[in-house]
C-alpha positions, 0 to 999 in steps of 0.5 A: 500500500502506497502513502503520499505526503506533502513535503515542506522544505524550510531552508535556513541559515541566519533566516528561514524561508520556505522553498519547494521540493521542485525548486530544490530538485531542479537546481540541487541548491538551496539559497543562503549560507553562513551565520547559522541560527535555528530560531527562525526555522523553528518558528516557521516550522511551528507555524506550519506543522500539524500534529503527527507530522514528521520533523527532520532537521538536516544540518552540519550541527554548527548552530549558534543558538541551538543550546539556548534555553528558548531554542531548547523549549521550541525543539521540545515543543516540536518533538512533542507535537511530531510523530517523529523528530530527527536531527540529522547532522554531518559534523556535530550533534548538539544537546537535544531535548528528549524525543529527538533522534540524532543521526550522524551522517558520515 
């Protein structure tokens, strides 16, 4: 049995912006670069997500604000609302609230 789901892409660095899967597939590029703060992306995610969505964060893990108490609260809220919350990183796994699954991509 096949299921289909909508994929929402929120690209982020110093700011967050929504992009389309079609645009990413065409160019294989996401705009931005540098000054990584996750706060704006989490705000947009919380605004858009529904209960039982799957939240996946793809990052190098080098995020300026990730360990601040406010960001930790937002991450906890996302994880409690999501069916699954995955933090996939290529460099560093920061401290994460319960319910987040961390994956180191090597």
